[in-house]
Jmol script that loads the backbone (N, CA, C; Angstrom):
load data "model"
ATOM      1  N   MET A   1      80.857 140.424  75.252  1.00  0.00           N
ATOM      2  CA  MET A   1      79.763 139.651  75.762  1.00  0.00           C
ATOM      3  C   MET A   1      79.864 138.234  75.206  1.00  0.00           C
ATOM      4  N   PHE A   2      79.661 137.243  76.063  1.00  0.00           N
ATOM      5  CA  PHE A   2      79.684 135.843  75.647  1.00  0.00           C
ATOM      6  C   PHE A   2      78.408 135.531  74.868  1.00  0.00           C
ATOM      7  N   THR A   3      78.570 134.965  73.686  1.00  0.00           N
ATOM      8  CA  THR A   3      77.406 134.630  72.866  1.00  0.00           C
ATOM      9  C   THR A   3      77.408 133.161  72.463  1.00  0.00           C
ATOM     10  N   GLY A   4      78.144 132.337  73.195  1.00  0.00           N
ATOM     11  CA  GLY A   4      78.236 130.912  72.867  1.00  0.00           C
ATOM     12  C   GLY A   4      77.022 130.139  73.337  1.00  0.00           C
ATOM     13  N   ILE A   5      77.057 128.870  73.104  1.00  0.00           N
ATOM     14  CA  ILE A   5      75.975 127.978  73.491  1.00  0.00           C
ATOM     15  C   ILE A   5      76.234 127.455  74.898  1.00  0.00           C
ATOM     16  N   ILE A   6      75.231 127.509  75.741  1.00  0.00           N
ATOM     17  CA  ILE A   6      75.355 126.974  77.095  1.00  0.00           C
ATOM     18  C   ILE A   6      75.197 125.466  77.012  1.00  0.00           C
ATOM     19  N   GLU A   7      76.229 124.743  77.453  1.00  0.00           N
ATOM     20  CA  GLU A   7      76.221 123.287  77.368  1.00  0.00           C
ATOM     21  C   GLU A   7      75.779 122.611  78.655  1.00  0.00           C
ATOM     22  N   GLY A   8      75.784 123.327  79.757  1.00  0.00           N
ATOM     23  CA  GLY A   8      75.370 122.711  81.006  1.00  0.00           C
ATOM     24  C   GLY A   8      75.840 123.506  82.201  1.00  0.00           C
ATOM     25  N   SER A   9      75.543 122.987  83.365  1.00  0.00           N
ATOM     26  CA  SER A   9      75.951 123.613  84.621  1.00  0.00           C
ATOM     27  C   SER A   9      77.077 122.802  85.237  1.00  0.00           C
ATOM     28  N   GLY A  10      78.006 123.506  85.875  1.00  0.00           N
ATOM     29  CA  GLY A  10      79.111 122.842  86.546  1.00  0.00           C
ATOM     30  C   GLY A  10      79.033 123.060  88.042  1.00  0.00           C
ATOM     31  N   LYS A  11      79.922 122.395  88.763  1.00  0.00           N
ATOM     32  CA  LYS A  11      79.979 122.512  90.213  1.00  0.00           C
ATOM     33  C   LYS A  11      81.437 122.529  90.642  1.00  0.00           C
ATOM     34  N   VAL A  12      81.791 123.455  91.522  1.00  0.00           N
ATOM     35  CA  VAL A  12      83.156 123.501  92.042  1.00  0.00           C
ATOM     36  C   VAL A  12      83.354 122.284  92.935  1.00  0.00           C
ATOM     37  N   GLU A  13      84.317 121.446  92.563  1.00  0.00           N
ATOM     38  CA  GLU A  13      84.619 120.229  93.330  1.00  0.00           C
ATOM     39  C   GLU A  13      85.752 120.419  94.320  1.00  0.00           C
ATOM     40  N   GLY A  14      86.641 121.363  94.008  1.00  0.00           N
ATOM     41  CA  GLY A  14      87.782 121.544  94.892  1.00  0.00           C
ATOM     42  C   GLY A  14      88.465 122.870  94.680  1.00  0.00           C
ATOM     43  N   ARG A  15      89.202 123.283  95.705  1.00  0.00           N
ATOM     44  CA  ARG A  15      89.954 124.538  95.660  1.00  0.00           C
ATOM     45  C   ARG A  15      91.272 124.309  96.380  1.00  0.00           C
ATOM     46  N   THR A  16      92.370 124.710  95.726  1.00  0.00           N
ATOM     47  CA  THR A  16      93.684 124.641  96.354  1.00  0.00           C
ATOM     48  C   THR A  16      94.372 125.969  96.142  1.00  0.00           C
ATOM     49  N   GLY A  17      95.414 126.218  96.903  1.00  0.00           N
ATOM     50  CA  GLY A  17      96.184 127.439  96.730  1.00  0.00           C
ATOM     51  C   GLY A  17      96.121 128.326  97.953  1.00  0.00           C
ATOM     52  N   GLY A  18      96.691 129.506  97.780  1.00  0.00           N
ATOM     53  CA  GLY A  18      96.785 130.443  98.888  1.00  0.00           C
ATOM     54  C   GLY A  18      96.166 131.785  98.558  1.00  0.00           C
ATOM     55  N   PRO A  19      96.639 132.830  99.236  1.00  0.00           N
ATOM     56  CA  PRO A  19      96.010 134.141  99.068  1.00  0.00           C
ATOM     57  C   PRO A  19      96.274 134.804  97.709  1.00  0.00           C
ATOM     58  N   ASP A  20      97.343 134.423  97.015  1.00  0.00           N
ATOM     59  CA  ASP A  20      97.675 135.085  95.753  1.00  0.00           C
ATOM     60  C   ASP A  20      97.293 134.296  94.506  1.00  0.00           C
ATOM     61  N   GLU A  21      97.064 133.002  94.635  1.00  0.00           N
ATOM     62  CA  GLU A  21      96.683 132.176  93.493  1.00  0.00           C
ATOM     63  C   GLU A  21      95.848 130.999  93.986  1.00  0.00           C
ATOM     64  N   ILE A  22      94.724 130.750  93.312  1.00  0.00           N
ATOM     65  CA  ILE A  22      93.928 129.578  93.648  1.00  0.00           C
ATOM     66  C   ILE A  22      93.659 128.777  92.380  1.00  0.00           C
ATOM     67  N   CYS A  23      93.488 127.489  92.567  1.00  0.00           N
ATOM     68  CA  CYS A  23      93.144 126.592  91.477  1.00  0.00           C
ATOM     69  C   CYS A  23      91.791 125.974  91.815  1.00  0.00           C
ATOM     70  N   LEU A  24      90.837 126.097  90.880  1.00  0.00           N
ATOM     71  CA  LEU A  24      89.518 125.508  91.064  1.00  0.00           C
ATOM     72  C   LEU A  24      89.357 124.309  90.158  1.00  0.00           C
ATOM     73  N   ARG A  25      88.817 123.224  90.682  1.00  0.00           N
ATOM     74  CA  ARG A  25      88.437 122.069  89.867  1.00  0.00           C
ATOM     75  C   ARG A  25      86.920 122.116  89.746  1.00  0.00           C
ATOM     76  N   ILE A  26      86.444 122.161  88.494  1.00  0.00           N
ATOM     77  CA  ILE A  26      85.023 122.298  88.221  1.00  0.00           C
ATOM     78  C   ILE A  26      84.521 121.059  87.496  1.00  0.00           C
ATOM     79  N   ALA A  27      83.508 120.407  88.085  1.00  0.00           N
ATOM     80  CA  ALA A  27      82.878 119.243  87.457  1.00  0.00           C
ATOM     81  C   ALA A  27      81.909 119.755  86.388  1.00  0.00           C
ATOM     82  N   THR A  28      81.956 119.144  85.215  1.00  0.00           N
ATOM     83  CA  THR A  28      81.122 119.586  84.097  1.00  0.00           C
ATOM     84  C   THR A  28      80.514 118.388  83.378  1.00  0.00           C
ATOM     85  N   PRO A  29      79.405 118.621  82.671  1.00  0.00           N
ATOM     86  CA  PRO A  29      78.781 117.542  81.905  1.00  0.00           C
ATOM     87  C   PRO A  29      79.246 117.508  80.443  1.00  0.00           C
ATOM     88  N   PHE A  30      80.400 118.127  80.129  1.00  0.00           N
ATOM     89  CA  PHE A  30      80.861 118.201  78.740  1.00  0.00           C
ATOM     90  C   PHE A  30      81.091 116.806  78.161  1.00  0.00           C
ATOM     91  N   ALA A  31      80.686 116.619  76.915  1.00  0.00           N
ATOM     92  CA  ALA A  31      80.916 115.350  76.227  1.00  0.00           C
ATOM     93  C   ALA A  31      82.399 115.191  75.879  1.00  0.00           C
ATOM     94  N   ASP A  32      83.086 116.296  75.557  1.00  0.00           N
ATOM     95  CA  ASP A  32      84.507 116.260  75.202  1.00  0.00           C
ATOM     96  C   ASP A  32      85.353 116.732  76.380  1.00  0.00           C
ATOM     97  N   VAL A  33      86.550 116.185  76.494  1.00  0.00           N
ATOM     98  CA  VAL A  33      87.489 116.599  77.535  1.00  0.00           C
ATOM     99  C   VAL A  33      88.053 117.964  77.170  1.00  0.00           C
ATOM    100  N   PRO A  34      87.927 118.968  78.062  1.00  0.00           N
ATOM    101  CA  PRO A  34      88.504 120.276  77.767  1.00  0.00           C
ATOM    102  C   PRO A  34      90.023 120.185  77.645  1.00  0.00           C
ATOM    103  N   SER A  35      90.583 120.856  76.655  1.00  0.00           N
ATOM    104  CA  SER A  35      92.027 120.867  76.426  1.00  0.00           C
ATOM    105  C   SER A  35      92.677 122.009  77.196  1.00  0.00           C
ATOM    106  N   ARG A  36      93.946 121.815  77.552  1.00  0.00           N
ATOM    107  CA  ARG A  36      94.718 122.892  78.188  1.00  0.00           C
ATOM    108  C   ARG A  36      94.707 124.098  77.260  1.00  0.00           C
ATOM    109  N   GLY A  37      94.391 125.265  77.800  1.00  0.00           N
ATOM    110  CA  GLY A  37      94.359 126.495  77.024  1.00  0.00           C
ATOM    111  C   GLY A  37      92.993 126.834  76.458  1.00  0.00           C
ATOM    112  N   GLU A  38      92.041 125.900  76.557  1.00  0.00           N
ATOM    113  CA  GLU A  38      90.697 126.147  76.044  1.00  0.00           C
ATOM    114  C   GLU A  38      89.984 127.179  76.923  1.00  0.00           C
ATOM    115  N   SER A  39      89.287 128.100  76.283  1.00  0.00           N
ATOM    116  CA  SER A  39      88.532 129.117  77.003  1.00  0.00           C
ATOM    117  C   SER A  39      87.128 128.602  77.281  1.00  0.00           C
ATOM    118  N   ILE A  40      86.726 128.684  78.556  1.00  0.00           N
ATOM    119  CA  ILE A  40      85.414 128.204  78.970  1.00  0.00           C
ATOM    120  C   ILE A  40      84.738 129.319  79.759  1.00  0.00           C
ATOM    121  N   ALA A  41      83.558 129.722  79.334  1.00  0.00           N
ATOM    122  CA  ALA A  41      82.821 130.778  80.038  1.00  0.00           C
ATOM    123  C   ALA A  41      82.119 130.188  81.249  1.00  0.00           C
ATOM    124  N   VAL A  42      82.341 130.813  82.398  1.00  0.00           N
ATOM    125  CA  VAL A  42      81.715 130.396  83.643  1.00  0.00           C
ATOM    126  C   VAL A  42      81.022 131.610  84.242  1.00  0.00           C
ATOM    127  N   ASP A  43      79.715 131.590  84.246  1.00  0.00           N
ATOM    128  CA  ASP A  43      78.914 132.683  84.788  1.00  0.00           C
ATOM    129  C   ASP A  43      79.305 134.019  84.143  1.00  0.00           C
ATOM    130  N   GLY A  44      79.567 133.979  82.829  1.00  0.00           N
ATOM    131  CA  GLY A  44      79.892 135.181  82.075  1.00  0.00           C
ATOM    132  C   GLY A  44      81.362 135.563  82.070  1.00  0.00           C
ATOM    133  N   VAL A  45      82.193 134.823  82.798  1.00  0.00           N
ATOM    134  CA  VAL A  45      83.633 135.110  82.852  1.00  0.00           C
ATOM    135  C   VAL A  45      84.366 134.019  82.088  1.00  0.00           C
ATOM    136  N   CYS A  46      85.212 134.413  81.132  1.00  0.00           N
ATOM    137  CA  CYS A  46      85.984 133.420  80.373  1.00  0.00           C
ATOM    138  C   CYS A  46      87.187 132.974  81.191  1.00  0.00           C
ATOM    139  N   LEU A  47      87.269 131.671  81.426  1.00  0.00           N
ATOM    140  CA  LEU A  47      88.378 131.078  82.163  1.00  0.00           C
ATOM    141  C   LEU A  47      89.179 130.206  81.215  1.00  0.00           C
ATOM    142  N   THR A  48      90.460 130.047  81.490  1.00  0.00           N
ATOM    143  CA  THR A  48      91.328 129.222  80.664  1.00  0.00           C
ATOM    144  C   THR A  48      91.629 127.921  81.388  1.00  0.00           C
ATOM    145  N   ALA A  49      91.310 126.816  80.757  1.00  0.00           N
ATOM    146  CA  ALA A  49      91.575 125.510  81.362  1.00  0.00           C
ATOM    147  C   ALA A  49      93.077 125.268  81.435  1.00  0.00           C
ATOM    148  N   VAL A  50      93.562 124.862  82.606  1.00  0.00           N
ATOM    149  CA  VAL A  50      94.974 124.503  82.756  1.00  0.00           C
ATOM    150  C   VAL A  50      95.135 122.988  82.782  1.00  0.00           C
ATOM    151  N   ALA A  51      94.034 122.269  82.989  1.00  0.00           N
ATOM    152  CA  ALA A  51      94.016 120.807  82.951  1.00  0.00           C
ATOM    153  C   ALA A  51      92.578 120.370  82.742  1.00  0.00           C
ATOM    154  N   GLY A  52      92.396 119.156  82.241  1.00  0.00           N
ATOM    155  CA  GLY A  52      91.039 118.662  82.031  1.00  0.00           C
ATOM    156  C   GLY A  52      91.006 117.159  81.942  1.00  0.00           C
ATOM    157  N   GLY A  53      89.865 116.604  82.250  1.00  0.00           N
ATOM    158  CA  GLY A  53      89.658 115.169  82.173  1.00  0.00           C
ATOM    159  C   GLY A  53      88.187 114.906  81.915  1.00  0.00           C
ATOM    160  N   ALA A  54      87.809 113.661  81.892  1.00  0.00           N
ATOM    161  CA  ALA A  54      86.412 113.298  81.655  1.00  0.00           C
ATOM    162  C   ALA A  54      85.549 113.841  82.791  1.00  0.00           C
ATOM    163  N   GLY A  55      84.727 114.828  82.487  1.00  0.00           N
ATOM    164  CA  GLY A  55      83.802 115.379  83.466  1.00  0.00           C
ATOM    165  C   GLY A  55      84.346 116.475  84.359  1.00  0.00           C
ATOM    166  N   TRP A  56      85.522 117.028  84.061  1.00  0.00           N
ATOM    167  CA  TRP A  56      86.073 118.100  84.888  1.00  0.00           C
ATOM    168  C   TRP A  56      87.097 118.931  84.128  1.00  0.00           C
ATOM    169  N   PHE A  57      87.368 120.142  84.645  1.00  0.00           N
ATOM    170  CA  PHE A  57      88.507 120.949  84.205  1.00  0.00           C
ATOM    171  C   PHE A  57      88.988 121.769  85.388  1.00  0.00           C
ATOM    172  N   GLU A  58      90.244 122.210  85.313  1.00  0.00           N
ATOM    173  CA  GLU A  58      90.816 123.068  86.344  1.00  0.00           C
ATOM    174  C   GLU A  58      91.224 124.388  85.731  1.00  0.00           C
ATOM    175  N   GLU A  59      91.125 125.436  86.526  1.00  0.00           N
ATOM    176  CA  GLU A  59      91.550 126.755  86.095  1.00  0.00           C
ATOM    177  C   GLU A  59      92.175 127.464  87.293  1.00  0.00           C
ATOM    178  N   LYS A  60      93.046 128.427  87.002  1.00  0.00           N
ATOM    179  CA  LYS A  60      93.720 129.175  88.065  1.00  0.00           C
ATOM    180  C   LYS A  60      93.303 130.634  88.011  1.00  0.00           C
ATOM    181  N   MET A  61      93.218 131.223  89.174  1.00  0.00           N
ATOM    182  CA  MET A  61      92.952 132.653  89.299  1.00  0.00           C
ATOM    183  C   MET A  61      94.058 133.250  90.154  1.00  0.00           C
ATOM    184  N   ILE A  62      94.499 134.448  89.780  1.00  0.00           N
ATOM    185  CA  ILE A  62      95.544 135.122  90.543  1.00  0.00           C
ATOM    186  C   ILE A  62      95.035 136.470  91.026  1.00  0.00           C
ATOM    187  N   ARG A  63      95.629 136.929  92.103  1.00  0.00           N
ATOM    188  CA  ARG A  63      95.315 138.250  92.638  1.00  0.00           C
ATOM    189  C   ARG A  63      96.189 139.267  91.901  1.00  0.00           C
ATOM    190  N   LEU A  64      95.554 140.317  91.389  1.00  0.00           N
ATOM    191  CA  LEU A  64      96.311 141.393  90.758  1.00  0.00           C
ATOM    192  C   LEU A  64      96.872 142.328  91.813  1.00  0.00           C
ATOM    193  N   PRO A  65      98.046 142.896  91.564  1.00  0.00           N
ATOM    194  CA  PRO A  65      98.587 143.873  92.505  1.00  0.00           C
ATOM    195  C   PRO A  65      97.617 145.034  92.654  1.00  0.00           C
ATOM    196  N   SER A  66      97.614 145.661  93.820  1.00  0.00           N
ATOM    197  CA  SER A  66      96.697 146.782  94.043  1.00  0.00           C
ATOM    198  C   SER A  66      96.999 147.893  93.044  1.00  0.00           C
ATOM    199  N   GLY A  67      95.966 148.519  92.572  1.00  0.00           N
ATOM    200  CA  GLY A  67      96.105 149.603  91.603  1.00  0.00           C
ATOM    201  C   GLY A  67      95.958 149.123  90.156  1.00  0.00           C
ATOM    202  N   VAL A  68      96.047 147.823  89.914  1.00  0.00           N
ATOM    203  CA  VAL A  68      95.887 147.279  88.553  1.00  0.00           C
ATOM    204  C   VAL A  68      94.400 147.024  88.326  1.00  0.00           C
ATOM    205  N   GLN A  69      93.909 147.512  87.196  1.00  0.00           N
ATOM    206  CA  GLN A  69      92.484 147.319  86.894  1.00  0.00           C
ATOM    207  C   GLN A  69      92.311 146.568  85.617  1.00  0.00           C
TER     208      GLN A  69
END
end "model"
wireframe off; spacefill off
backbone 0.3
color backbone group
């Protein structure tokens, strides 16, 4: 369970990719630029930043093969 401090609300600014992998760019009010590899909880799900800048970060999601849980 995530027990960190909620720093603010974000908004999905963009989505790229195809059926097996997508990259989301999320606008955030963070004072610090998220670093690559930093874990950020989004709606209770921990995501790993793959890129970040002032006011945004990107993360990737992949589709698991069927049968993998």
